[in-house]
C-alpha angles and dihedrals in degrees: 000000000000113000125231106064121094098193138026113198113201121192121182112199136189120180098325098110099154094046090048090052091055091045092051092048089057094045102045091048093067115102096234139131093248148133122214120212123189118195110195113204098213096291118189097200099081096265097143092051091049092052093048093048102040103030110034089161091063121091108234123203108187108196118204090217138035104264094181127238094295098042092047094048092047089053089053094045091054089054094045127098106182126123085235130034122211117199107203131179117230089230091065131091114199112217116236110286095012098113094042088051091054091048092048090049092052091049090053095046111053091177090063113102093175141006133193130196132228106275120216133203118234091266091056097254119133119270117210107253109152125078148175118229112276123255125205088265089055089056092057093049112030114091093347132115088264091064090052090063100028107039099151109062136131095248095056094039088058093043091053091046092239090152090064126086107269100217103040130099105249144166111248136173096250144343131220112270098229084098121006129152118208127194112238092229090055091045091052091051099041099037134221127317112290105255090204082085105069087188136335127047092030091113090047089054091045094051091043090056091046092052091047088055091053101260123133125233118210139196112216111193092180087072108070126194127181111227121196090198124225101354093145099039095046089069088079112027096181093051089047092052095047094045092048092052093043093051092047092052092045091058092051092046092048100043108016103036134272092264091064091049092050091047090053091046090055089049092051090048092053095046092046089052092047093048093047091049093047092050091049090053092050090050090054093048100043141020092210111123088351097158093046091050092047092051091049091045091052092048093049092045090052089050089051092052091047094050091047091053089050092050089053091052097255127130107227093176123217123272115231 
């Protein structure tokens, strides 16, 4: 690592040129000793040209293929040389002073391996971004059909840290990876992001490994970052669904035991089948929202087929 740079900011982008432009304007305007590295995952919207023309001070790595969130960030990390590394989504806009506040906090807390800011929705309301590590019960509830009908329950309140003071600096298990700063010493000990996660759960895995190695992970609400959530992944809803489920199950298999992952896979299979059947019945009984129900039914049915192939030991791949 070359000395002399406090912070390396790494932004992996895929077909969100205008959001990336706004993000870069916020980042490069901060008076920091920093380098900014953009890894473009084979965008087709003119992103590389925009970066070259508008931000000549930014290092651009234009990949010929989509390496995913983890692969792209690892490519940027290998190129980076800062004492701290900030992983930042292109659909974020750090508020003035947010990144310096995170850097100052890390300098003052040598036990901190990672820190995340308070994330905000586009309307300025607070976006949940701090978590406890998931239990098996969490797996059955979080982002499943059960949560849709039973949102307020003790398991998820604990998982989302809703019992903790909202505006206090605090040690947590993990923070959402839309914006996460890692200490270089912790990164060297823990290693790069696990590229077995194409996207989703990679920051959970990263923080889990950091905590296992004895580092602390903090939530810093004084640093505020606008997050226009999911603007890349929403371009392919089926791929997003499959990758989210696959990453979730990978974490359980890796850190909780394969039996827990297989149990959750069977649960997802059954709920996908139930939801697809329910939507088909509604389509037969009523024409209301027919196209929306059909699109959702087809997505859930595809997820069922994909999970079944996984259960049988096949690799069905992911479209898109």
